[in-house]
C-alpha positions as CSV (number, residue, x, y, z in Angstrom):
1,M,2.8,-31.1,-3.7
2,Q,5.6,-32.1,-6.0
3,S,7.6,-30.2,-8.6
4,S,10.2,-31.0,-11.2
5,S,12.0,-29.1,-13.9
6,S,13.5,-29.7,-17.3
7,N,14.8,-27.7,-20.2
8,S,11.3,-27.2,-21.3
9,G,9.9,-25.7,-18.1
10,Q,8.5,-26.9,-14.8
11,R,5.8,-29.5,-13.9
12,F,3.9,-29.3,-10.6
13,R,1.6,-32.0,-9.2
14,V,-1.0,-30.9,-6.7
15,T,-3.2,-33.3,-4.7
16,V,-6.5,-31.6,-3.7
17,A,-6.9,-31.7,0.1
18,G,-10.5,-30.4,0.2
19,D,-9.7,-27.7,2.7
20,E,-8.7,-25.0,0.2
21,G,-11.8,-22.9,0.8
22,S,-13.2,-23.4,-2.7
23,A,-13.8,-26.2,-5.1
24,R,-12.9,-24.1,-8.1
25,L,-9.8,-25.3,-10.0
26,D,-8.2,-21.9,-10.3
27,R,-8.7,-21.1,-6.6
28,V,-7.5,-24.4,-5.3
29,L,-4.3,-24.2,-7.4
30,A,-3.8,-20.6,-6.2
31,V,-3.8,-21.8,-2.6
32,R,-1.6,-24.8,-3.3
33,R,0.9,-23.1,-5.7
34,P,1.0,-19.5,-4.4
35,E,4.1,-18.7,-6.5
36,L,1.9,-18.8,-9.5
37,S,-0.5,-15.8,-9.8
38,R,-4.2,-16.3,-10.4
39,S,-3.9,-14.7,-13.8
40,R,-1.0,-17.0,-14.7
41,L,-2.9,-20.1,-13.6
42,K,-5.9,-19.0,-15.6
43,A,-3.8,-18.6,-18.7
44,L,-2.3,-22.0,-18.2
45,I,-5.7,-23.6,-17.7
46,L,-7.1,-22.0,-20.8
47,A,-4.0,-23.1,-22.8
48,G,-4.6,-26.7,-21.8
49,S,-1.5,-26.9,-19.6
50,V,-3.4,-28.1,-16.6
51,T,-4.5,-31.8,-16.6
52,A,-6.2,-34.4,-14.5
53,G,-5.6,-38.1,-15.4
54,G,-3.9,-36.9,-18.5
55,A,-6.9,-34.9,-19.8
56,P,-6.7,-31.1,-20.1
57,I,-9.0,-29.1,-18.0
58,R,-9.7,-25.8,-19.8
59,D,-12.3,-24.3,-17.4
60,P,-10.9,-22.3,-14.5
61,A,-14.3,-22.8,-12.7
62,Y,-14.1,-26.6,-13.0
63,H,-14.9,-28.2,-9.6
64,V,-12.3,-30.5,-8.2
65,T,-12.8,-32.9,-5.3
66,A,-10.5,-34.1,-2.4
67,G,-8.0,-36.6,-3.6
68,D,-7.8,-35.4,-7.2
69,T,-4.3,-35.1,-8.6
70,I,-3.8,-32.1,-10.8
71,T,-0.7,-31.6,-13.1
72,I,0.5,-28.1,-14.1
73,D,2.9,-27.8,-16.9
74,V,4.6,-24.4,-16.9
75,P,6.5,-23.7,-20.1
76,E,9.9,-22.2,-20.1
77,A,9.8,-18.4,-20.0
78,V,10.7,-16.9,-23.3
79,A,12.0,-13.4,-23.2
80,A,11.0,-12.7,-26.8
81,E,11.7,-9.2,-28.0
82,P,8.4,-7.3,-28.5
83,A,7.7,-6.2,-32.0
84,G,6.6,-2.8,-33.0
85,E,2.9,-2.4,-33.7
86,D,1.0,0.5,-35.3
87,I,-1.0,1.6,-32.2
88,A,-2.1,5.2,-32.0
89,L,-0.6,7.2,-29.1
90,D,-1.7,10.5,-27.6
91,I,1.7,12.1,-27.3
92,V,1.7,15.1,-24.9
93,Y,5.5,15.9,-25.2
94,E,8.5,14.4,-26.9
95,D,12.1,15.2,-27.5
96,D,15.3,13.1,-27.9
97,D,15.3,11.9,-24.3
98,I,11.7,11.3,-23.2
99,V,8.2,10.9,-24.5
100,V,5.1,11.7,-22.4
101,I,1.8,10.1,-23.3
102,D,-1.8,10.3,-22.2
103,K,-2.6,6.6,-21.8
104,P,-6.1,5.5,-22.8
105,R,-8.1,2.9,-20.9
106,G,-7.6,-0.7,-21.9
107,L,-3.9,-0.3,-22.9
108,V,-1.5,-2.7,-21.1
109,V,1.9,-1.1,-20.4
110,H,4.2,-3.9,-21.2
111,P,4.0,-7.5,-22.4
112,A,3.1,-10.2,-19.9
113,A,1.2,-13.5,-19.7
114,G,-2.0,-13.1,-21.6
115,H,-0.9,-9.7,-23.1
116,E,2.1,-10.5,-25.4
117,T,1.0,-8.0,-28.0
118,G,-1.0,-4.8,-28.3
119,T,0.8,-3.1,-25.4
120,L,2.2,0.4,-24.9
121,V,5.7,-1.1,-25.4
122,N,4.7,-2.5,-28.8
123,A,3.4,1.0,-29.7
124,L,6.5,2.7,-28.5
125,I,8.9,0.4,-30.4
126,A,7.0,1.3,-33.6
127,H,7.1,5.0,-32.8
128,C,10.6,5.4,-31.4
129,G,12.4,2.6,-33.4
130,A,15.8,1.3,-32.3
131,S,16.4,4.0,-29.8
132,L,14.5,2.0,-27.1
133,S,16.5,-1.2,-27.6
134,G,17.6,-2.7,-24.3
135,I,16.7,0.3,-22.1
136,G,15.2,-1.1,-19.0
137,G,15.1,-4.7,-20.2
138,V,13.9,-6.6,-23.3
139,K,10.2,-6.7,-22.4
140,R,10.0,-3.3,-20.8
141,P,12.2,-1.0,-22.9
142,G,12.1,2.6,-21.7
143,I,9.4,1.9,-19.0
144,V,10.2,3.5,-15.6
145,H,6.7,3.4,-14.1
146,R,3.3,2.0,-15.1
147,L,-0.4,2.6,-14.9
148,D,-3.0,-0.2,-14.5
149,K,-4.6,-1.4,-17.8
150,D,-7.8,0.6,-17.1
151,T,-6.3,3.6,-15.5
152,T,-5.9,6.5,-17.8
153,G,-3.5,9.4,-17.8
154,L,0.1,10.7,-18.0
155,M,3.1,8.4,-18.3
156,V,6.7,9.2,-19.2
157,V,9.0,6.9,-21.1
158,A,12.8,7.1,-21.4
159,K,14.3,7.1,-24.9
160,N,18.0,6.5,-23.9
161,D,20.0,5.1,-21.0
162,R,20.8,8.4,-19.5
163,A,17.1,9.4,-19.4
164,H,16.2,6.0,-18.0
165,K,18.7,6.3,-15.1
166,S,17.6,9.8,-14.3
167,L,13.9,9.0,-14.3
168,T,14.3,5.8,-12.4
169,E,16.1,7.8,-9.6
170,Q,13.4,10.4,-9.6
171,F,10.6,7.9,-9.3
172,A,12.4,6.1,-6.6
173,D,12.7,9.4,-4.6
174,H,9.0,10.3,-5.3
175,G,9.5,14.0,-4.7
176,R,11.0,13.6,-1.2
177,T,14.1,15.5,-2.3
178,N,13.3,16.4,-6.0
179,E,10.6,18.0,-8.0
180,M,8.9,14.7,-9.1
181,R,5.1,14.8,-8.6
182,R,2.4,12.5,-9.7
183,G,-1.3,13.5,-9.2
184,Y,-4.4,11.4,-9.7
185,L,-8.1,12.2,-9.8
186,A,-10.2,9.6,-8.2
187,F,-14.0,9.3,-8.0
188,V,-14.8,7.5,-4.8
189,W,-17.8,6.2,-2.9
190,G,-18.8,8.3,0.1
191,V,-17.4,11.7,1.3
192,P,-14.5,11.8,3.7
193,N,-15.2,13.6,7.0
194,R,-12.3,16.1,6.5
195,Q,-11.0,18.2,3.6
196,R,-7.7,16.4,3.2
197,G,-5.7,13.6,4.7
198,T,-2.9,11.1,4.4
199,V,-3.0,7.3,4.2
200,D,0.3,5.9,5.6
201,V,-0.1,2.1,5.9
202,P,2.1,-0.7,4.3
203,I,1.0,-2.7,1.2
204,D,1.9,-6.2,0.3
205,R,0.6,-9.0,-1.9
206,H,-2.8,-10.3,-0.7
207,P,-2.2,-13.6,1.3
208,Y,-4.8,-15.5,-0.6
209,A,-5.9,-13.6,-3.8
210,R,-2.5,-13.3,-5.5
211,E,-3.7,-10.9,-8.2
212,K,-4.6,-8.4,-5.4
213,M,-2.7,-6.2,-3.1
214,A,-3.6,-5.5,0.5
215,V,-2.8,-3.5,3.6
216,R,-0.5,-5.8,5.6
217,E,1.7,-5.4,8.6
218,G,5.3,-5.9,7.5
219,G,4.5,-4.9,3.9
220,R,6.3,-2.1,2.0
221,E,5.9,1.5,3.0
222,A,3.1,3.2,1.1
223,V,2.0,6.8,1.5
224,T,-0.9,8.5,-0.3
225,H,-2.0,12.1,0.2
226,W,-5.5,13.1,-0.7
227,E,-7.8,16.1,-0.7
228,I,-11.5,16.7,-1.7
229,R,-12.0,18.4,-5.0
230,E,-15.8,18.0,-5.3
231,T,-18.7,16.2,-3.6
232,F,-21.8,14.7,-5.1
233,N,-25.2,14.1,-3.6
234,G,-27.5,11.2,-4.4
235,R,-31.2,11.3,-5.3
236,D,-32.1,11.9,-1.6
237,G,-29.9,14.9,-1.4
238,K,-27.4,13.2,0.9
239,P,-23.6,13.0,0.0
240,V,-22.9,9.8,-1.9
241,A,-19.6,10.3,-3.7
242,A,-16.6,12.6,-4.0
243,L,-13.8,13.5,-6.4
244,L,-10.4,13.3,-4.7
245,A,-7.1,14.6,-5.9
246,C,-4.3,12.2,-4.7
247,Q,-0.6,12.5,-4.7
248,L,1.8,9.6,-4.2
249,E,4.8,9.6,-1.9
250,T,5.5,6.0,-2.9
251,G,4.7,3.9,-5.9
252,R,3.2,0.5,-4.9
253,T,1.1,-1.7,-7.2
254,H,-2.6,-0.6,-6.9
255,Q,-1.6,1.8,-4.2
256,I,-4.4,4.4,-4.5
257,R,-7.0,1.7,-5.1
258,V,-5.9,-0.2,-1.9
259,H,-5.4,2.9,0.3
260,L,-8.8,4.5,-0.6
261,A,-10.6,1.2,0.0
262,H,-8.8,0.9,3.3
263,I,-10.2,4.2,4.6
264,G,-13.7,3.3,3.4
265,H,-13.8,5.2,0.1
266,P,-13.1,2.8,-2.7
267,L,-13.0,3.9,-6.3
268,M,-16.2,3.9,-8.1
269,G,-16.3,1.1,-10.7
270,D,-13.5,-0.8,-9.0
271,A,-14.7,-4.4,-9.0
272,V,-11.5,-5.7,-7.3
273,Y,-11.3,-3.4,-4.3
274,G,-14.8,-2.0,-4.0
275,P,-17.3,-4.8,-4.8
276,H,-19.3,-4.4,-1.6
277,F,-20.3,-0.9,-2.7
278,K,-22.4,-1.9,-5.7
279,T,-25.6,-1.4,-3.7
280,K,-24.7,2.3,-3.3
281,A,-25.4,2.8,-7.0
282,S,-29.1,2.7,-6.1
283,H,-28.7,6.0,-4.4
284,L,-27.5,7.7,-7.6
285,G,-29.8,9.4,-10.1
286,P,-30.6,7.6,-13.3
287,Q,-28.0,9.5,-15.3
288,A,-25.2,8.7,-12.9
289,Q,-26.3,5.0,-12.6
290,A,-26.1,4.8,-16.4
291,A,-22.7,6.5,-16.6
292,L,-21.3,4.2,-13.9
293,A,-22.7,1.1,-15.5
294,G,-21.1,2.1,-18.8
295,L,-17.8,2.9,-17.2
296,G,-16.5,-0.6,-16.9
297,R,-13.4,0.3,-15.0
298,Q,-12.0,2.0,-11.9
299,A,-12.6,5.8,-12.0
300,L,-9.0,6.8,-11.7
301,H,-7.0,9.2,-13.9
302,A,-3.3,10.3,-13.7
303,Y,-3.9,13.9,-14.4
304,L,-0.6,15.5,-13.3
305,L,3.1,14.7,-13.9
306,A,6.0,16.9,-13.0
307,L,9.7,16.0,-13.3
308,E,13.2,17.2,-13.9
309,H,14.3,16.8,-17.5
310,P,17.1,14.2,-17.5
311,K,19.3,16.3,-19.8
312,T,18.6,19.9,-19.2
313,G,17.5,19.9,-15.6
314,E,14.4,22.0,-16.5
315,I,11.3,21.3,-14.3
316,L,8.6,20.1,-16.7
317,H,4.9,20.0,-15.8
318,W,1.9,18.5,-17.6
319,E,-1.8,18.1,-16.8
320,A,-4.2,15.9,-18.7
321,D,-8.0,16.6,-18.7
322,L,-10.4,13.9,-17.6
323,P,-11.1,11.4,-20.5
324,E,-14.6,11.3,-22.0
325,D,-15.9,8.5,-19.8
326,L,-15.0,10.2,-16.6
327,L,-16.3,13.6,-17.8
328,L,-19.6,11.8,-18.5
329,L,-19.6,10.3,-15.0
330,Q,-18.7,13.7,-13.4
331,G,-21.5,15.5,-15.3
332,A,-24.0,12.8,-14.3
333,L,-23.0,12.9,-10.7
334,R,-23.4,16.7,-10.7
335,A,-26.9,16.3,-12.1
336,A,-27.9,14.1,-9.2
337,L,-31.5,13.6,-10.2
């Protein structure tokens, strides 16, 4: 493997060894250049920045063979300031210091490769104007925490430097010594064998699939508390799924998704961390099967947020009802037959 750099970015040359475990272009490059995420590599491939023999390869599934030399041209990162966009927001609370929103599914929090526009940041800039400028960085103004693109629920955003500092400290503490609380509702496969529990295992980047996280020794501390809110039976009358309420003591990427999958109860609809549970859908009644098929995302909702107001010190608390798609899933699971 070779690399070079210039004012216009970086160029990597990769020679396919044939032992990468897959012949797919994106997977081979992910093994050979682990510093580039799978999503970043896919975006580069689709943009024509990956070539073989001088010809662009625009198909991530293109099959390579041992001895092929692949060139990856990575353009220079441009920290362009996001523009405001007229995107409707469900605002739960707002004052001069913070704004709390109920984030819908499909909304990316901040601009990144493949999502330069149409993000929550773009919507916030349009809504808040110049007050967000520079708080937390050019591409993440006001953002102190995030939710996955397809996770719904409550998020708080800082509107000034004082608020940003206070909220950042509260989220770093995660309620150990302050009143910060974040609660999630998770529909999972199977029913745990006890009413409540705690998952306390470290999380780090997956060693091979760079877009995923995994439980790994030596990773960062991660603690998730859970309790059963409701259980659901399948067509045969046997338990098939549960609704868990989870609270975070740490805030790692994909933490709840990884932890619940680790204890054998992955989120329903989670194609990344629960793909081996697809056959369980056959145990659901027809209504629940249809609701799950139409969900198209992990069944996770950030329903609770509590924090100390950065200016007044008042303890504020919000709860957000399940969105329509998860209410539909819940009703169908209750129907069973």
